[in-house]
C-alpha positions as CSV (number, residue, x, y, z in Angstrom):
1,M,-8.8,-3.3,19.1
2,S,-7.1,-3.6,15.8
3,A,-4.5,-6.4,15.1
4,P,-0.8,-5.5,15.2
5,E,0.8,-4.7,11.9
6,Y,3.0,-7.9,12.1
7,V,1.7,-11.2,13.4
8,F,5.1,-12.0,15.0
9,A,7.5,-10.3,17.2
10,R,10.5,-8.4,15.9
11,D,13.2,-9.6,18.2
12,Y,16.3,-11.7,18.2
13,L,14.4,-15.0,18.3
14,D,12.2,-14.2,15.3
15,N,15.2,-12.8,13.4
16,N,16.9,-16.2,14.0
17,R,13.9,-18.0,12.6
18,I,13.8,-15.7,9.6
19,N,17.6,-16.3,9.0
20,L,17.4,-20.0,9.5
21,Q,14.4,-20.5,7.1
22,H,16.3,-18.3,4.5
23,Y,19.2,-20.8,4.4
24,L,17.0,-24.0,4.6
25,W,14.8,-22.6,1.7
26,V,17.9,-22.1,-0.5
27,E,19.1,-25.5,0.3
28,V,15.7,-27.2,-0.5
29,F,15.2,-25.2,-3.9
30,G,18.8,-25.2,-4.8
31,Y,18.9,-21.5,-5.8
32,L,18.5,-18.0,-4.2
33,L,17.1,-16.6,-7.5
34,H,15.5,-18.8,-10.2
35,P,17.9,-20.1,-13.0
36,D,15.7,-18.4,-15.6
37,I,16.3,-15.0,-14.2
38,P,19.3,-13.5,-16.1
39,L,21.9,-11.9,-13.7
40,Q,24.8,-11.3,-16.2
41,N,24.3,-7.4,-16.1
42,P,26.8,-5.9,-13.7
43,N,24.5,-3.0,-13.1
44,L,21.3,-4.8,-12.0
45,K,19.0,-3.3,-9.8
46,I,17.3,-5.8,-7.4
47,A,14.5,-5.1,-4.9
48,D,13.6,-7.3,-2.0
49,I,10.1,-6.6,-0.5
50,A,9.2,-7.2,3.1
51,T,13.0,-7.7,3.7
52,G,12.7,-8.6,7.3
53,T,16.3,-9.2,8.4
54,G,17.7,-8.4,4.9
55,T,19.3,-11.9,4.7
56,V,18.2,-12.3,1.0
57,L,20.0,-9.1,0.1
58,T,23.1,-9.7,2.2
59,D,23.3,-13.3,0.7
60,L,22.9,-11.8,-2.8
61,S,25.7,-9.2,-2.0
62,R,28.2,-12.2,-1.7
63,R,27.1,-13.6,-5.0
64,L,26.9,-10.7,-7.2
65,P,29.3,-7.9,-8.2
66,P,29.4,-4.9,-5.8
67,S,28.0,-2.6,-8.7
68,V,24.7,-4.4,-8.4
69,Q,22.1,-2.2,-6.6
70,L,20.4,-4.1,-3.8
71,D,17.1,-2.2,-2.3
72,A,15.4,-3.4,0.8
73,F,11.6,-2.4,1.1
74,D,9.8,-2.9,4.4
75,I,7.5,-1.1,6.9
76,S,10.1,-1.4,9.5
77,F,13.9,-2.1,9.6
78,Q,14.0,-3.0,13.3
79,A,15.0,-6.6,12.3
80,M,17.9,-5.7,10.2
81,P,21.6,-5.3,11.3
82,P,22.7,-1.8,11.9
83,R,23.3,0.1,8.7
84,E,26.9,0.3,9.3
85,L,27.3,-3.4,9.1
86,L,25.6,-3.8,5.7
87,P,27.3,-3.8,2.3
88,P,27.5,-0.4,0.7
89,N,25.2,-1.3,-2.3
90,I,22.4,-2.2,0.1
91,N,19.8,0.6,0.4
92,L,16.7,0.9,2.7
93,H,13.4,2.2,1.8
94,Q,10.2,2.3,3.8
95,W,7.3,1.0,2.1
96,D,4.0,-1.1,2.7
97,I,3.3,-3.4,-0.3
98,K,-0.3,-2.8,0.3
99,T,0.0,0.8,-0.6
100,D,0.8,2.4,-4.0
101,I,4.5,2.7,-4.8
102,P,6.3,6.1,-4.7
103,K,6.7,7.6,-8.4
104,E,10.5,7.5,-8.0
105,F,10.5,3.6,-8.1
106,E,8.3,3.0,-11.0
107,G,10.0,0.8,-13.7
108,V,13.4,0.8,-11.9
109,Y,14.1,-2.8,-11.0
110,D,15.4,-5.7,-13.2
111,V,14.4,-8.3,-10.5
112,V,11.9,-8.0,-7.4
113,H,12.0,-10.7,-4.9
114,I,9.5,-11.5,-2.4
115,R,9.3,-14.4,0.1
116,Q,7.1,-15.3,3.2
117,L,4.4,-13.0,3.0
118,T,1.9,-15.9,3.9
119,F,1.1,-14.5,7.3
120,V,1.0,-10.9,6.1
121,L,-1.4,-10.6,3.2
122,L,-5.1,-11.4,3.3
123,D,-6.7,-13.1,0.4
124,D,-8.4,-9.9,-0.7
125,E,-5.1,-8.0,-0.6
126,I,-2.9,-10.1,-2.7
127,E,-4.1,-8.8,-6.2
128,T,-3.4,-5.2,-5.2
129,A,0.0,-6.0,-3.7
130,L,0.9,-7.8,-7.2
131,R,-0.2,-4.7,-9.1
132,N,2.0,-2.5,-6.9
133,V,5.0,-4.8,-7.5
134,F,4.4,-5.0,-11.2
135,K,5.0,-1.2,-11.4
136,L,8.3,-1.5,-9.7
137,L,9.7,-3.6,-12.5
138,K,11.3,-2.5,-15.8
139,P,9.8,-3.9,-19.0
140,G,11.4,-7.4,-19.3
141,G,11.9,-7.5,-15.5
142,Y,11.3,-10.4,-13.4
143,L,9.2,-11.0,-10.1
144,Q,10.1,-14.0,-8.0
145,W,7.6,-14.8,-5.2
146,A,8.4,-17.7,-2.8
147,D,5.9,-18.8,-0.1
148,V,4.5,-21.9,1.8
149,D,1.1,-23.2,1.2
150,V,-0.2,-23.5,4.8
151,H,-3.1,-25.8,3.6
152,S,-0.8,-28.3,2.3
153,L,-0.1,-29.2,6.0
154,R,0.4,-32.9,6.9
155,I,2.2,-34.7,9.8
156,E,5.0,-36.9,9.1
157,K,6.4,-39.3,11.6
158,V,9.1,-41.9,12.0
159,N,7.1,-44.1,14.1
160,Q,3.5,-44.8,12.8
161,E,2.3,-45.6,16.3
162,S,3.2,-42.1,17.8
163,S,0.7,-39.7,18.9
164,T,0.3,-36.4,16.9
165,A,-2.8,-35.1,18.7
166,A,-0.8,-32.1,20.3
167,L,0.9,-31.2,17.1
168,E,-2.6,-31.1,15.4
169,K,-4.0,-29.0,18.2
170,I,-1.3,-26.3,18.1
171,V,-2.0,-25.7,14.5
172,E,-5.7,-25.6,15.1
173,I,-5.2,-23.1,18.0
174,T,-2.7,-20.8,16.2
175,R,-4.9,-20.5,13.2
176,S,-7.8,-19.1,15.4
177,A,-5.6,-16.4,16.6
178,D,-5.3,-14.3,13.5
179,R,-7.2,-14.8,10.1
180,R,-3.9,-13.7,8.4
181,L,-2.7,-17.1,9.4
182,I,-5.1,-19.0,7.2
183,P,-4.5,-17.5,3.6
184,H,-5.7,-19.4,0.6
185,W,-3.8,-17.4,-2.2
186,I,-0.5,-19.2,-2.5
187,P,-1.4,-22.1,-4.9
188,E,-3.4,-19.3,-7.0
189,L,-0.1,-17.2,-7.6
190,P,0.4,-18.5,-10.9
191,T,-3.0,-17.6,-12.0
192,L,-2.8,-14.2,-10.2
193,F,0.6,-13.3,-11.9
194,E,-1.2,-14.0,-15.2
195,K,-4.1,-11.8,-14.3
196,T,-1.7,-9.0,-13.3
197,G,0.0,-9.1,-16.7
198,F,3.0,-11.3,-16.2
199,K,4.4,-13.5,-18.9
200,D,6.7,-16.6,-19.0
201,I,5.3,-17.8,-15.6
202,K,6.9,-20.7,-14.0
203,S,6.0,-22.5,-10.8
204,D,8.4,-24.6,-8.6
205,T,7.0,-26.5,-5.8
206,R,9.1,-28.5,-3.2
207,D,8.5,-30.6,-0.1
208,A,11.4,-30.9,2.4
209,S,11.7,-34.6,3.5
210,G,13.7,-36.3,6.2
211,Y,16.1,-34.3,8.3
212,M,15.5,-31.1,6.3
213,G,11.6,-31.2,6.8
214,Y,12.2,-31.9,10.6
215,T,14.5,-29.0,10.8
216,F,12.1,-26.7,9.1
217,H,9.5,-27.9,11.6
218,E,11.6,-27.2,14.6
219,C,12.3,-23.7,13.1
220,V,8.7,-23.0,12.5
221,L,7.8,-24.1,16.0
222,M,9.1,-20.7,17.1
223,V,5.9,-19.2,15.4
224,H,3.6,-20.9,18.0
225,G,5.6,-19.3,20.8
226,M,5.4,-15.9,19.2
227,I,1.5,-16.4,18.8
228,V,1.6,-16.8,22.7
229,Q,3.5,-13.5,23.1
230,N,1.7,-11.3,20.7
231,S,-2.0,-12.7,20.7
232,R,-4.4,-10.1,21.8
233,N,-6.6,-13.2,22.7
234,D,-5.8,-14.5,26.2
235,E,-7.8,-17.7,25.6
236,V,-5.7,-18.5,22.4
237,A,-2.5,-17.9,24.4
238,Q,-3.5,-20.1,27.3
239,R,-4.6,-23.1,25.2
240,L,-1.4,-22.9,23.4
241,R,0.8,-22.8,26.6
242,I,-1.2,-26.0,27.7
243,A,-0.8,-27.8,24.4
244,F,2.8,-26.7,23.3
245,P,4.9,-28.8,25.8
246,E,3.1,-32.1,24.6
247,A,3.6,-30.9,21.0
248,L,7.3,-30.7,21.9
249,K,7.2,-34.3,23.1
250,E,5.6,-35.6,20.0
251,T,8.3,-33.8,17.9
252,Y,11.1,-35.3,20.0
253,Q,9.5,-38.6,19.3
254,G,9.8,-38.0,15.5
255,A,6.6,-36.4,14.4
256,Y,6.8,-33.0,12.5
257,H,4.7,-30.7,10.5
258,A,5.5,-30.7,6.8
259,W,4.3,-28.3,4.0
260,T,4.6,-27.7,0.3
261,R,6.6,-24.6,-0.6
262,W,6.1,-22.5,-3.8
263,T,8.5,-20.4,-6.0
264,V,6.6,-18.7,-8.8
265,I,8.4,-16.3,-11.3
266,G,7.0,-14.1,-14.1
267,R,8.3,-11.4,-16.5
268,K,7.0,-8.1,-17.1
269,P,6.3,-7.8,-20.9
270,E,8.6,-5.7,-22.9
C-alpha cells in the first residue's frame, strides 16, 4: 500500500498547527520575508509554494500594496479558507513541486517563498524540487526557503532531574512511521542552492528558547497525534497511544523538544 500524499491530516487541528507555527516562526526570525529581498516595487509577483492554509500570503496581503500579485501553489487547497474570504490579489494554482512547472509560470515571479516542506520531500527529491522552483523566478528574483532541521533535536528542561524518556520515545516511534519524517537535506540547502545556480546565498539559523521554544513544542506535539490518526502501521499508532500521555506529563513538568530552524535565501542571476 502506498503512503498518503501528505503525512498529516488536512483538518481544523492541523490548520491551527500550521497557522500558529507561522506566527511563531515570524516572531522568532523577526521577518516574514528576509530583509535583503527588495519589496519596493508595487507590482511585485510573489509565489508561495505548498501554501497549506495560505497564511503566509494572507499575512503578506496586510503588509504589501493590493497591487502586488500573490499566488498560492499546492496540490490541494482543502486547508485554505473559502476563496470568497481571501484578499482579491491572492490566486490559487494547483501544482506539485516534484513535477515540472507549467510553461505559463516560467520566469514570472520576483519572489518565491517556501516553508515547512521538511516532511514532504525525500532526500532524493530536493534537487529536482529546487530546479523546478528556479524556473519560476524572473532573472534577479529571490527564493526564500525556511525549514526545521529535525536532526538538530534536543530536549530542554527546567528541572534537570525530570524524566524525558517518553519525549525521547515518541520521537523514535514517529520517525519509524514514515521515511519522510527523517530528512537530511535541510542543513544542505545553502550548498543545494549554489548547485542549482543561485547567487548571493545567505543562511539564517535560529533556536527558539524559553517560553517560545516551549510554545513551539506544544504546537508540534499535534504532529504525533496526527501520526496516530494517519499511520498505515497499526503497531506504530498503538505504541504512540501508550507513550503520548507520559510525554504530556513530562511536558507539563517543563521538558520540551527543541530544534534549529533555517531560513535560506538566494537570487537567480540576471
